[in-house]
C-alpha positions in Angstrom: 0.4 9.4 23.0 -2.4 8.8 20.3 -2.9 12.6 19.8 0.7 12.1 17.8 -1.0 9.6 15.5 -4.2 11.4 15.2 -3.3 14.7 13.9 -1.8 13.7 10.7 -4.7 11.1 10.5 -7.0 14.2 10.7 -5.1 16.2 8.2 -4.9 13.5 5.8 -8.7 13.5 5.7 -8.3 16.9 5.4 -6.7 17.1 2.5 -8.7 14.4 1.1 -11.3 16.8 1.1 -9.4 19.8 -0.6 -8.6 17.4 -3.0 -12.1 16.7 -4.2 -13.1 20.2 -3.7 -10.1 21.6 -5.7 -10.5 18.6 -8.4 -14.3 19.6 -8.7 -13.5 23.5 -9.0 -10.4 23.6 -11.3 -9.6 20.0 -12.9 -6.3 19.2 -11.3 -5.1 19.0 -7.7 -2.0 16.9 -7.9 0.0 19.5 -5.5 -3.1 18.9 -2.9 -2.7 15.0 -4.1 0.9 15.3 -3.0 0.7 17.0 0.4 -2.2 14.4 1.3 0.8 11.6 0.4 3.4 13.2 2.5 1.2 13.7 5.5 0.2 9.7 5.4 3.8 9.0 5.2 4.4 11.3 8.7 1.2 9.4 10.3 2.9 6.1 9.0 6.5 7.2 10.7 4.7 8.7 13.5 3.0 5.5 13.8 5.9 3.2 13.8 7.9 5.7 15.7 5.1 5.5 19.2 3.6 2.4 18.7 5.7 0.0 17.8 7.2 -1.7 20.2 8.7 -5.1 19.6 11.8 -5.8 18.0 10.5 -7.7 15.1 7.9 -5.2 14.0 10.6 -2.3 14.6 13.0 -4.4 12.1 10.1 -4.3 9.5 9.0 -0.9 10.2 12.9 0.2 9.4 13.0 -2.2 6.2 9.5 -2.3 5.0 7.2 0.3 6.4 9.1 3.2 6.3 11.0 3.0 2.7 7.3 1.9 1.2 5.7 4.8 2.5 8.3 7.2 1.4 8.2 5.5 -2.3 4.3 5.8 -1.8 4.9 9.7 -0.7 7.3 10.8 -3.6 4.7 9.0 -6.4 7.2 6.0 -6.8 5.4 3.0 -5.6 3.8 2.4 -8.9 7.1 2.2 -10.9 8.9 0.2 -8.2 5.9 -2.5 -8.6 6.0 -2.6 -11.9 9.4 -3.3 -12.4 9.2 -6.3 -9.6 9.5 -9.5 -11.6 6.4 -11.9 -11.5 6.4 -14.9 -9.8 6.6 -17.8 -12.0 3.4 -19.1 -10.9 -0.3 -18.0 -10.1 -3.3 -18.7 -8.2 -4.9 -20.2 -11.2 -2.4 -22.9 -11.9 -3.7 -24.5 -8.1 -7.5 -24.3 -9.4 -9.0 -27.7 -9.0 -11.0 -27.8 -12.1 -8.0 -27.3 -14.1 -5.3 -29.3 -12.2 -5.9 -32.9 -14.0 -2.3 -34.0 -11.7 -1.4 -37.4 -12.7 -4.4 -38.9 -13.9 -5.8 -37.3 -17.0 -8.5 -40.2 -17.2 -10.1 -39.5 -14.0 -10.3 -36.0 -14.4 -12.1 -36.6 -18.2 -14.4 -39.5 -16.2 -15.9 -36.7 -13.9 
């Protein structure tokens, strides 16, 4: 049961080693990097198919995990993430040092 998941992960590790060696020798490892991403996608797909049994997790696998893994395998994930709209707020708006609320006089006194 775990062999189906273990084999792509081992192949992914060996591809990482091969990519490092190829980059150090030849200066480029684009083909090996693509192969590594494909093997990672196969590991994700194998994990999702064999290990996820809950209905909600299978739904997330079908609509989130597999499509994101495919975008990563094709090298398109960065481009898709860059095109997503930014949220109108960020965590810096919730910093208590900067937030003075409705009482700016109290914030100045402290």
